[in-house]
N, C-alpha and C positions, 0 to 999 in steps of 0.2 A: 541520292543514295545516303548522304550524310543525314539529311532530314529524316529519312526512313528509320535509321538507327536511333536517332534521338527520340522519335515518336515511340519506338518499341521500348526503349529504356524507360520513358515516362509511364507507359502502360504497365510495365513491370513494377515500377515503384508504386504506382497508384493501387494496383491489385494487391501488392504485398502489404501496404499500409492498411488497406481496408480489411484484409484478413486478420492482421495482427490486432487491429482495433476490435474486431468482432471477438477474437480469442480472449482479449483482456476484458471485454464487456461480460462475456459468459463467465470468466473467472471471477469477476467482481460480483456477479449474481450469486455464484456459489458461496463466496465469502459473506456477502451482505445478507444472504438468506438465513444465516445462523444468528446474526446479532439480535434481532427482536425476540427470539425464542430462548436466549441464554438464561434469563431468570427462571423460566419454567423448566428448562432442561436441568438446571442445577437443583431445582425442587424435586425433579423426578429421581435424581441420583442421591438425594438425602440431605441437601443443605437445609439448615434449621432457620436461618435468618437471611435477610437481604444482604447484610454485610458479609456473612459467611459465603453465600452464593457468589457474591462479587469476587471474593478472594479465590474461590475455586475456579471461577471463570478466568481470573487472572493467571492462575497456574496453567490452565489449558492454553492460553495465549502465549505464555512464556515457553511452553513445550514446543509449540509450533515454531516460534521464533528461534529457539535453541537449535532445532534441527536445520532450519534455514541458514542460521549463522554458520554452522559447521560445514554445510554443503554448498552454500552460495558461491564462494569463490571457486570451488572445485568445479561446479556445474558451469560457471562462466568460462573457466579455462578449457573444459571439455568442448564447449561450443566454439571456442577459438580454434580448437584442433580438428574437430570432425564436422563442424558446421552447425548452424542454428536449427535447421529443420528437424533432424532426428531427436535432438534434445527437447525441443518444444513439444513434439508429439508424444514422446515418452512421459513427459511431465503431466500432460493432460490425461493420459491413461491412468497414471498413479493417483491423480486427484479423484477420478471416478471411483477407484477402489476405496479411497479414503471415505468418501461420502456414503458408500454402502456400509462400511464399518460403523460410521456415525449413526446411520439409520437403525442398525441392529443393536446398538449399544444399550445395555441396561444397567451399567455401573460406571462410576467415575473413571475407573481404570481402563475400561474399553474406550471411553471418550479420549483419554490421554493417549492411548495407542493410535487412535485415529488422527488426532491432531499432530502427533509426531510424524506420522506418515505423510500428512499434508505438508509439513515443513520440508520433508525430503523432496516433495513435488513442487516446491516453490520456484523451480526453474522457469515456470511459465512467465513470470514477470521479468526475471533476470534476462532470459534469452530473448524475449520479445523486445525488451528495451535495447539490447545489443543489436537486434535485427533492425530496429528503426535507426539506430546510430549508423549501421552499415550503409543504409540507403539515403541518408540525410547529408546535407552540406552543413558546414559550421554556421552558416547564416540562418538556416531554418531548423536547426536541431531543437532550440527552445520551443518553437511553435509546434513541432512534431511531438515533443515530449508533453506539451500541453494537450495535444490530441489524445495521448495516452491517458492523461488525467480525465479528459472528457469522457473517454470510453468507460473508465472506472466509474465516473459519475453516473452515466446512464445505467451501468450495471447496478449501482447502489440505489438507483430509483426502483428498478425492477426487483432486485434481490430482497430487500427488506419488505417490500409490498407483498411479494410472493410468499415470503416466510411468514409474515404476520397473518395473511389470509389463509394460507394452506394449513398453518398450525391450528386454526380453529377447528379443523376436521381431524387432524392427527399430528402429534408432535414429531413423528418420523417423516411425514410427508415432505417437508422442505428438503431433507437430505436425499430422498429418492429423486426429487426433481433436479437437484444439483448434480447428482450422479449421472442422470440421463443427459443433461446438457453437456457435461464434460466429455462423456463418451462419444456423443454425437459430433462434438467439435473436433475431437481427435481423429475420428473417421473422415471428417470433412477436410482437415489439414493433410491427411495422408494422400489425398487425391489432388488437391489444388495448390498447396503451399510450395512455392519455389525456394531454392536455397539462395541466401543473400550474400554469403561469404565465399568469395572466389578462392580456388585452391592455392593460388600464389600468395594470398594474404593470410593463410592459416599458419599456425605455429605448432611445434611439437608439444605434446603433453608429457610432462615429466614428474618425477617424484616430488619435486618442489611444489607442484600444483596441488598435491594431496594435503598440504598443510594450510588450512585457512588463515592461520595467524601469519604465516610467511607471506601469503598473498597480500594481506592487509599491510604488513610492514613494508613490503616492496612498493605498494601503491603510495604509501605516505612518503617514500623517498623519491618518487617521481616529481620532477620540477612542477611547481604550481598546484599540486594536488592536496597538500596537507590542509590548507585553510578551508577549502570547500568541503573536504571530507569531515573535518571536525564540526563544521557548521551543520552538515547533514545529520551527524550523530546526535548533536544536542537538540536540534529542532524535532527530529523524529521521536526522541525520548519525550519531549513535551507534548507533541501532537498526538501521541498514543493515548492521551487522556480521554479522547472522544470515543474510540471503539472500545476502550477498556471499561469505562464506567457508565456510558450513556444509558444503556437499558436499565441498569440498577439505579442510577441517579434519578431518572425520570419516574421510575416506579416509586422511589422513596419520597421525592419532592411533590410529584403531581398525582401519584397513585395510578399511573397509566397501565393499561392492559397491553398484551402483546401486540394487538392490532394497532393501537395508537403509537406504540414505540416504533413499529414497522413503518407506519405512515410518516412519522417525523424523520426517520432515516431516509425514507424515499424522497421527502422534500429536500433534504440536504443533498441527495444525489442529483436532483434537478438543478440545484444551485451550482454544484460542482461542474456539471456539464455546461451550463451557461457561462460560468467564469472561465474555465480552462479551454473550452471549445470555441467560445464566441468572444468573450471579453479579453482573454489573455493575448491573442495575436494583435488585437487593436492596441492594447496598452503597451506591448513591446514596440510596436511601430511608432507610437506617439511619444513614449517616455524612454524607451531603451530597456535593456535587461536589468540594469542595476536599480533604476528608479522603480521599476515594477516590483523587483525583489523587496525593496524597502517598503513599498506600499503593502505587500503581503505580510511582511514582518509586523508592521504597525497594526494591521487588522488582526493578526494572531494575538498580539498582546492585549488589545482592547477586548476581544471576544473572550479570551480565557479569564481575565479578571471579571468581566461582565457576568459570565456564567456562574462564577463563584458567588455573586450576590443575587442571582436570579431566583425569584419565587413566584413569578407570574408568567403565563403563557405569552403575553405580549412582549415582555423582555426576552424571553427565549427566542421568539421569532426574529427580533432585532439582532441579537448576537449571533444567531445562526447565519444571517446574511454575511456578517463579518468573518465568521469562521470559514465560510466558503471562499472568501477572498484570501484567507491565509494559505489556502492550498495552491496559490501561485508559487509559493516558496520552494517546495521540493523539486518541481519540474525545472525551475530556473537554476537551482543549485546543481542539479544533475547535469544540465546542459553545460554549465560552467566547468564542471569537472571533466565532462566528456571532451570538451574542446581542448583540453590540455594534453591529450594523448593521440597517438596514431591509430589507424584502422586495426592493426594487429593486436591492440591492447583494449579495444572496446569491451570485449566480453569479460575480461578479468576485472576491468574497472567497474563495470555494471554489477559484476558479482560481488566485488568489495563493497560497493554502495549498498547492495542488498544485505550483505552481512552486517554492515554498520547499522543499518535500519533494524536488522534482526537483533543485534546486540542491545539496541535501545528497546526493542520489543520484548526482550527477555527480562530486562530490569524494570522497565516502566510499568507493566501490568502488576508486578508484585508490589512495587512502591506505591502506585496509585490506588490499588485495591486495598492494600494494608492501611493506607491513610484514610480511605473511605470507610473501611470497617471500623477503625477507631473513632472516626467522626460521627458515625451513626449508631454504633453498638456499644461504644465505650462509655465510661463514667464521666468523661470530661465535657467540654463544650460541644453541643450538637451543631455540626457544621458540615453538611453533606457536600458543599461546594469546595471543600478544602483542596481536593486534587486539582481543581481548576486554578486556584490561587498559586499552588506550587508550580504548575506548568507555566503560568504567566510570568512568574519570577525567573524561570529558566530562560524564557524568550527575551525578557528585559536584559538579562546578563549577556545575551548573545550579541547585542547591537555593536559594541566596539569591534568584535571579530568580524561581523558581517560587513562592516565598512571596508575592510581589507579586500573584499571580493570585487571592488570596483574595477580593478585591473583585469579581472577574469571575464568580464562581460564582453560579448561581441558587440560591434558597432555597425 
């Protein structure tokens, strides 16, 4: 009888993880589908130069991140109170609406409204991560969070490829595809997704939860959380250099079309899936969480500095491999933060982590695209790789702080 209950629990966990991974993969397709068409999209709404288009694209990314920053901890707290399932499905429906707006947009301001709405729907990642935390043990959280990264990697294989190819027919086509995928997945979840958070583990939602800053301050006061949270904030700021300027940088340096930009991002997605879904569990088993984290940090530093100097496709491929290894870092830092709190705090902690990532995503696109615009359109030194150098310096400055995370790693 005991064995029967164990088998049933394992089936529940397996089914839940599979659905969450599919959800995140489709979400990543919707995100990645936009990246390769961003320069053409900015041209459509009136950008005069590559630098100006990059800056406008950065504003859109900052708007998305700003909405997610304000709503992230709130959504996480709501999921702690009412459960993960309803929040996750509602977020998917809102994403579908956002992509319809993006498909119909014929001005920068309509795009801005659409991206802001997408930020409100950012609960997909927050709640899904809390869902995985609910059904994971402290020993396998890092590996399960790595699977989340792998799902995103697969999505980023398909998303940019779909975006680059479908945009050859119509610039709006990628958004209609993303809308259809989000709506279909919401309907799928409505019928098959079980709830992961038991009633006895839920906590009341109060007025304190409506203040995202209070949630962040409360999280920083929790024992053992301050250092991993600060590390997540700084690393996410630096790592935003890739989605922020990749399409504009490759167009400026290599003259790539939307199709080539999409294929390069798809290649990066393949590498992400291999690293986080296949290599990461092996590295954790052989090296432990902390050494794997340091490997990812080192790869991030070399890749960012390397891209700053890159002027050939051969070097781009080499540093793309290292950039994929650097994506070991967010999953490991998230796991280390998650292991510091109990089950009833997982939603709010994941929401705070999402808000810190969003804070970085508000500031980083503006900083990176401004630096890129000055570097390619300004009267000073022509240096399109300047944002990568800046990101590399931030990662280098993190190392003394990251060393303090040794005690947060599971053994």
